[in-house]
N, C-alpha and C positions, 0 to 999 in steps of 0.2 A: 188473296191474303190481305188482311187489313192490319196495319200497325197503328196502335193507339197510344197516345201519350198526352198527359195533361200539361206538359211544358211546351209552349209554342216554339221556342228555339230548337228543341229536339225534333219536333215535327217538321219544321222547315228543313233541317239537315237531312232527315229521313227522306223527304220528298226529293231533295236534290240527289241523294244517293240512288234512289229508285230510278230517277230519270237518267242519270249517267250509266247505270247498269242496264237500262232499257227493260226494266221489269214491269211491263205493262199490266200484268195481272195483279200487281200489288198497289195498295194505296196507303197513305198515311193520313190519320185523322187526329186533329187537335181537339181533345175533349177528355173529360173525366169519365170513367166507366159508368158511374151512376147518372151522368148527364147525357150520355150517348143517345142521339135521337134514334127512335125506332125506324129502321129503314127496311124492315121485313127480312133482314139478313140473319142467317143462323150459321153456326160453325160446328164442325166436327171436333175441333181442338181449339182450346183457348189456353194460351200460355201467359201466366202472370209472373212477373219478375219483381222481387222486392215488394210484394204486396202482403199486407196483413189482412187476412180474411175477416172482415167485419160484417155485421148484419146488413149494412147499407149496400153491400156488394152482392148479396145473395140473389135478390130479385133480378138485377141486370144480368148476372151470369146465367141464371135459369132461362131468361128470355132469349139470350144470344146463343145458348148451347142447344144443339140438336138433341133429340131424345136419347140417342145412343152415344152422345158426345162425351168428351173427357176434358176436365180442367187440369192443367199441369201447373204446379207451383214450384218455381225455382227459388230455393231458399239458401241463404248463406249464413243465417244466424238462427235466431229463435223460431221454432216452428210450432210452438205450443198452441197457437191460434187454430191450427188444423186438427188438433187432438179430438175435439168433439165430433168431427166428421169421419174419423177413422180412415185417414188416407192410406193409400198403398205407396210404398217407396219404390220408385222405378230405378233410380240410379243414385249412388253415393260416390263422391270423389273426395279423397283426402289429399289436399294440395299443400304446397309449402306455405301458402298464405291463408289457409283455412279450409274448412269443409264446405262442400256444395252438395245439396241434395235436391233431387227432383221427385216430387210427390204427385199423385194423381187422385182425382175424385171424379166419380161419374155424376150425372145430372141428379139422380135420385138422392145422393148424399147431400146435395145442397138444399133439400127440402126439410132437413132436420131443424 
């Protein structure tokens, strides 16, 4: 499992938590998605939280996602950015502090 964040302070905190929890199979990387160096890694599942799906993210997501993989989007607000890709809704939660929805797209949908 790889945890990615563009904010160095958050990445440092994640690394500390992973160490304390002794989660040796996890790593934290400080980088933006579009700047992530190609390391030959690919993933079955990529979870994006609070990410607006923009053109600049499509290629990196396709490169990182295995052919049968899924990208999950955790959305708390506007999800109209996903509409052109026709996402499937996996889960909807109506909470006291607002709605949370998890959408999924397969790799083929990112080619549109």
